[in-house]
C-alpha positions as CSV (number, residue, x, y, z in Angstrom):
1,M,-19.5,-15.8,-8.7
2,S,-18.5,-14.7,-5.2
3,L,-15.5,-16.5,-3.8
4,Y,-15.7,-15.9,-0.1
5,T,-18.0,-17.0,2.6
6,A,-17.4,-14.2,5.1
7,G,-16.8,-10.5,4.7
8,P,-17.0,-7.2,6.5
9,V,-20.1,-5.9,4.8
10,Q,-22.1,-9.1,5.2
11,S,-24.4,-9.7,8.1
12,E,-22.7,-13.0,9.0
13,Q,-19.2,-11.4,9.0
14,L,-17.8,-10.4,12.4
15,P,-16.6,-6.8,12.2
16,I,-12.9,-6.3,13.0
17,E,-13.8,-4.2,16.0
18,S,-15.6,-7.1,17.5
19,L,-12.8,-9.5,16.7
20,L,-10.3,-7.3,18.5
21,Q,-12.3,-7.6,21.7
22,R,-12.6,-11.4,21.8
23,S,-10.4,-13.4,24.0
24,Y,-10.6,-16.5,21.8
25,L,-10.6,-16.7,18.0
26,D,-10.4,-19.7,15.6
27,D,-7.4,-20.0,13.4
28,Y,-8.8,-18.0,10.5
29,Y,-10.0,-15.0,12.6
30,S,-6.7,-15.1,14.6
31,N,-4.9,-14.6,11.4
32,V,-7.3,-11.9,10.3
33,V,-6.7,-10.0,13.5
34,F,-2.9,-10.4,13.2
35,G,-3.1,-9.2,9.7
36,Y,-5.1,-6.2,10.7
37,R,-2.5,-5.4,13.4
38,I,0.4,-5.7,10.8
39,V,-1.5,-3.3,8.5
40,T,-2.2,-0.7,11.2
41,E,0.9,-1.1,13.3
42,T,3.5,-2.3,10.8
43,E,6.5,-1.0,12.6
44,K,5.6,-3.2,15.6
45,Y,4.0,-6.4,14.1
46,G,5.8,-6.5,10.8
47,A,9.2,-5.3,12.1
48,R,11.1,-8.5,11.1
49,Y,10.9,-7.6,7.4
50,T,10.5,-3.8,7.3
51,G,13.3,-1.2,6.7
52,N,11.4,2.0,7.7
53,N,8.7,3.1,10.0
54,L,5.9,3.4,7.5
55,R,2.7,1.5,8.1
56,C,0.7,-0.3,5.4
57,T,-2.3,1.9,6.3
58,N,-0.3,5.0,5.3
59,C,-1.1,4.1,1.7
60,H,-4.0,1.7,2.3
61,L,-6.0,4.3,4.2
62,N,-8.4,3.2,6.9
63,A,-6.7,-0.1,7.2
64,G,-7.3,-0.9,3.5
65,R,-11.1,-0.1,3.7
66,K,-11.2,3.3,1.8
67,E,-12.1,3.4,-1.9
68,H,-9.6,5.1,-4.2
69,A,-6.9,4.8,-1.4
70,I,-5.5,1.4,-2.6
71,P,-8.1,-0.7,-0.8
72,L,-7.2,-4.2,0.1
73,N,-10.4,-6.0,-0.9
74,V,-8.6,-7.4,-4.0
75,A,-8.1,-11.1,-3.2
76,G,-10.3,-12.1,-6.1
77,M,-8.0,-10.3,-8.5
78,Y,-5.1,-12.7,-7.9
79,P,-3.3,-14.6,-9.3
80,K,-2.5,-12.2,-12.2
81,W,0.5,-11.2,-14.3
82,R,2.3,-8.0,-13.3
83,S,4.7,-6.2,-15.6
84,K,6.7,-5.0,-12.5
85,N,8.2,-8.4,-11.9
86,G,7.3,-10.1,-15.2
87,R,5.6,-13.1,-13.7
88,R,2.2,-14.4,-12.6
89,N,1.7,-13.1,-9.0
90,G,-0.3,-14.8,-6.3
91,I,-1.6,-12.6,-3.4
92,G,1.3,-13.9,-1.2
93,L,4.0,-12.6,-3.6
94,R,2.2,-9.3,-3.9
95,I,2.3,-8.9,-0.1
96,R,5.9,-9.9,0.0
97,E,6.9,-7.3,-2.5
98,C,5.2,-4.6,-0.5
99,F,7.8,-5.3,2.3
100,V,10.6,-4.9,-0.3
101,Y,9.4,-1.6,-1.9
102,S,6.9,0.4,0.1
103,L,8.4,-0.7,3.4
104,N,12.0,-0.7,2.1
105,G,12.7,-4.0,3.8
106,I,13.4,-7.5,2.9
107,M,11.2,-10.1,1.2
108,P,9.6,-12.5,3.8
109,P,9.5,-16.2,3.1
110,E,6.3,-17.3,1.4
111,D,5.2,-19.1,4.5
112,A,6.1,-16.4,7.0
113,P,3.3,-15.8,9.6
114,E,3.2,-12.2,8.6
115,V,2.4,-13.0,5.0
116,M,-0.2,-15.6,5.9
117,A,-1.9,-13.1,8.3
118,V,-2.0,-10.2,5.8
119,A,-3.4,-12.6,3.2
120,A,-6.1,-13.7,5.7
121,Y,-7.0,-10.1,6.3
122,I,-7.1,-9.3,2.6
123,S,-9.4,-12.3,2.1
124,Y,-11.6,-11.1,5.0
125,L,-11.9,-7.7,3.4
126,S,-12.6,-9.3,0.0
127,H,-15.8,-11.1,1.1
128,G,-18.6,-10.5,-1.4
129,E,-16.3,-9.3,-4.2
130,V,-16.6,-11.1,-7.6
131,I,-13.7,-13.2,-8.7
132,G,-11.8,-11.6,-11.5
133,E,-13.6,-8.3,-11.3
134,A,-12.1,-5.1,-10.0
135,P,-13.8,-4.0,-6.7
136,A,-15.4,-0.6,-6.7
137,G,-12.8,2.1,-6.0
138,R,-9.8,-0.2,-6.6
139,G,-6.4,1.4,-6.6
140,V,-6.3,5.1,-7.1
141,P,-8.1,7.3,-9.8
142,T,-6.3,7.6,-13.1
143,L,-6.2,11.4,-13.7
144,P,-7.0,12.7,-17.1
145,D,-4.4,14.2,-19.4
146,T,-4.1,17.9,-18.4
147,G,-2.1,18.8,-21.4
148,Y,0.9,19.8,-19.3
149,D,3.8,17.9,-17.8
150,P,4.1,17.6,-14.0
151,N,5.9,20.7,-12.8
152,P,8.0,20.1,-9.6
153,A,8.7,23.9,-9.1
154,S,4.9,24.5,-8.9
155,G,4.6,21.4,-6.8
156,K,7.0,22.8,-4.2
157,A,4.7,25.9,-3.7
158,I,1.7,23.6,-3.3
159,Y,3.6,21.4,-0.9
160,D,4.6,24.3,1.3
161,Q,1.0,25.6,1.3
162,K,-1.0,22.4,1.6
163,C,1.3,19.5,2.9
164,A,4.1,20.9,5.0
165,A,2.0,21.5,8.1
166,C,1.5,17.7,8.5
167,H,4.5,16.1,6.7
168,G,7.0,18.8,7.6
169,A,8.8,21.3,5.5
170,D,11.6,18.7,5.0
171,G,9.1,15.9,4.2
172,Q,10.2,13.8,7.2
173,G,6.8,13.6,8.8
174,I,5.8,13.8,12.4
175,P,4.5,11.2,14.8
176,N,1.6,9.3,13.1
177,I,2.1,11.3,9.9
178,P,4.4,9.4,7.4
179,P,7.6,10.8,5.9
180,L,7.3,11.4,2.1
181,W,11.0,11.4,1.3
182,G,14.3,10.7,3.0
183,M,15.8,7.4,4.1
184,D,12.8,6.5,6.2
185,A,10.4,6.8,3.3
186,Y,9.3,4.3,0.5
187,N,12.0,3.5,-2.0
188,D,12.3,4.2,-5.7
189,G,10.7,0.9,-6.6
190,A,7.5,1.5,-4.8
191,G,4.2,2.3,-6.6
192,M,4.1,5.7,-4.9
193,A,7.4,6.5,-6.6
194,R,5.5,6.7,-9.9
195,V,4.3,10.3,-10.4
196,H,0.9,9.6,-11.9
197,R,0.1,6.9,-9.4
198,A,1.1,9.2,-6.5
199,A,-0.9,12.0,-8.1
200,G,-4.1,9.9,-8.2
201,F,-3.7,9.1,-4.6
202,I,-3.0,12.7,-3.6
203,W,-5.9,14.1,-5.6
204,A,-8.4,11.6,-4.1
205,N,-7.2,11.6,-0.6
206,M,-5.1,14.7,0.3
207,P,-5.0,17.0,2.2
208,L,-6.9,14.9,4.8
209,G,-10.3,16.4,5.2
210,Q,-10.0,18.4,2.0
211,E,-9.9,15.5,-0.5
212,R,-10.4,16.4,-4.2
213,T,-9.8,20.1,-3.7
214,L,-6.5,20.2,-5.6
215,S,-6.8,20.4,-9.4
216,H,-5.5,17.4,-11.4
217,Q,-2.5,19.5,-12.4
218,Q,-1.8,20.5,-8.8
219,A,-1.8,16.9,-7.8
220,L,0.6,16.0,-10.6
221,D,2.9,18.9,-9.7
222,V,3.1,18.1,-6.0
223,A,3.6,14.4,-6.8
224,A,6.5,15.3,-9.1
225,Y,8.1,17.5,-6.4
226,I,7.8,14.8,-3.7
227,N,9.2,12.1,-6.0
228,M,12.2,14.1,-7.1
229,Q,13.5,14.2,-3.5
230,I,16.1,11.8,-2.1
231,R,14.9,8.4,-1.0
232,P,16.2,4.8,-0.9
233,G,17.0,3.4,-4.3
234,D,15.1,0.7,-6.2
235,P,16.2,-2.7,-4.7
236,R,15.7,-4.3,-8.1
237,E,19.0,-2.7,-9.0
238,Y,20.8,-4.6,-6.1
239,K,22.4,-7.7,-7.5
240,L,22.1,-9.6,-4.2
241,L,18.3,-9.1,-4.0
242,K,18.0,-10.0,-7.7
243,L,19.7,-13.3,-6.9
244,F,17.5,-13.9,-3.9
245,E,14.3,-13.2,-6.0
246,T,15.5,-15.6,-8.7
247,V,16.1,-18.4,-6.2
248,S,12.7,-17.6,-4.5
249,W,11.0,-17.8,-7.9
250,L,12.6,-21.2,-8.6
251,F,11.3,-22.6,-5.3
252,D,7.8,-21.1,-5.9
253,R,7.4,-22.9,-9.2
């Protein structure tokens, strides 16, 4: 059963490029466009709740429209239970947690315009997907067991050869290329801070234009090297945030 009545790949769906050119939009499409702008220019349109200069599209490539690059056409997968926070998550909570971890910021209120807009954009991208079924290319590939542990020393050599030209030898990025570590990067609680998840993303998407040219072991090694660098800590270890999340959960019930 399909949930949505409009979507980017359906003939009746207005493409985002067309929506961006329109001078008037109804409430739904206004939120879709605002959500698209937050995803692609997060540091500008989502600045109230972000703590770094990353953009959502740095991980959700092509504004959440690329398979195996954590695409955003997943509205039909929610609500669902997540071990990360040990509760049943709606799409709103999932969005709010991205601000806390990947964007190293603070959790927006449930009814924040930014949350509503990104939720509308995710619903827009999810048109035609089947409720409860994973869309094609969801998340990142799960790499097979190579038989070897991730090797950060080997990963440094790969990073210097394949990644440093864009992300910088010190991992700090350059304009329009995100930092991979340091205090302006994702924090230790983000999904990308998990070596195997980062390796799946790297293998399927990096280096740009040379996707899937690294071996699985090389992807694991470079992910291990990147994630052993200094970055902001996991905010779940901050007592004040834990208190805030507990209070938020009580109000959400």
